[in-house]
Steps between C-alpha positions, in 0.01 A plus 500: 500500500627851418604719788234744613581861414484756779529875457614653828487866596853594603509819707870509580423384854601180676152342518427487128861400432481197730156414364653484151783279630258261675286466190797427275624246753160327478543467123291787366603702197532843662485839327572813703296814438531839665189714479593859418245703695712812545330833440825651364600656832875556472548516877339161544667339200836584654399399853692208646284189515161644413255297292563583131817692591804448281678315781209255530504435125871422525444276803226308318721461193783363716262245652391387153863463392585302814204266447557489122143600416372750241422849631283774351356833611139559397330839499184526711535872579178622340264247655679537836436874487136448409413220744731573794649850504188688390285289734737581787477875434121504456438297816710732715322799348166374635637438847584129478829321565547259207726197477676521161682167542169314505380681188831418331448134583141515377569668167870459417691215665218247483295665228686642201822314584319164503337580164840598356668187637240279334579669168862392556383141529535484877319236701537705818614832636696513824585757764703523818198553725488326838173312453386152405261382229357150525236297319229361728170333404519635147567857613818700530548644846727776627677447832738700713870433452674305775688817599210690656723803558548533123161366390367702204154351451341829612619642168376198302133463600402642157608178322235280341484136393605563139809683625594268786522194276766679295716638785798356688638649824789279613617731782183428699655180633808679637578762762668823398817389677502175300451691175794729579713198588417328170594818313830519686582133436455532124704819479237771458641842586154614609464241778500775765330771294256706704130443433324782317219640716412831336229563243694427183392810308540752785874579489543667840222325691295821522171412336355844570769675299465239225129578469547877527721485191206357308191660651411835654506454877292743706564580864212463743406481865575259778177467699390307806199267509269795563633695201708748701795624296834402657742614234592475133612184318711496183267275296305181577734285291768542767295325770365158587285356779695445822774749410653689792830635366521804278175663613671797667203563727612638842197376694689385808403136458552220244250525215440289191336515159165325553330597176544670161216684325591568139172687435577766760879460468524440875727271703321394819707480819428301815644282772628145467175354634325654199695264271336175616209334317362146469323504163620544143331491159708376206429498127687392187497161673693204366470148641794278411330161497162521677184591313263560790489510879246513781455828685691498826788293363789520746823625346819680584565832330784745436424869450847582365813315389684518833191450719441189708227253409192572713184293553190621318175393331388582148156583360366579154346842445361667187673540161760232559644672805611309811471611862777392735427504874809466718488340843715785631521862380771565241728803501513737203299316237552698180289542187692396190700232678426133444343275762606138445321193638658178623422169664825379650762514224234495230414825319127531436515835321451865580394841381558874535373680810243768420347562843565423866287559806 
């Protein structure tokens, strides 16, 4: 039987590099592809180690040479701008806090990239994500990687059955330390390369400045829950729910952003106790492998990537929305962020938070 062909997304980082090595070791025909998503920002292109930076392209090319696999750079800049960058800007402009990595996974890495890989005759695409895909009772299921500290399934709840059957994620069966050790053993210079944690298209990490270079940002008022003006803010795009730093409000006590009203251009300020709620409404829901559920189904849920799993129940509401009721109040739930649902290591699905109360 001919070897199965796998097109792997090489980012220049250690995870995708080791994933490529593991797949070749298993006997796959591996082709390395770097997705060029850069928005032609010279500062970022020259940044050391950034996704799509020149140094990352060189690192990915070195990995391909070491593994003796073909390597190409494919241009996805336009669709990335349309589906990820523009979405990011628009969501902040209406007072939300979006997650661009999830939209990139939805539209680019497991959308357009999978379509392109199939045109190259690939049987699968592969990534360096820390997650596991298994076939069970005729369905493909998504499970947390064995390294729960590095688990990335929160970012992958958007995957569907047609995608999962065509995806390989070999790093899910290893810890990060094991992956770095494998890279070191086979002579990869990037074995100790720092993980990239910034938003890939925001060069200096300041999303507010990034947006202000593209849209007109208008100053407005900080107000308390009763509408009393407390001061002036520099634009709602600079703030997110739960934020304490950078408010510059000398009120003599710790205060936090507890709400953002884009219609009145107000940032609402309150105390930490004002950040806790038990209920959330999500839409744009995707279930990975289940088709239906009974109201009151017990789950565990994450309200952001770094959050802990917390016990909750889920209920259907109108227009395909889902209501999540947590056993305990959650701190700083945020519209625009994803809420992801689990049972043990199994990912049920998730959606985008639109309301909390």
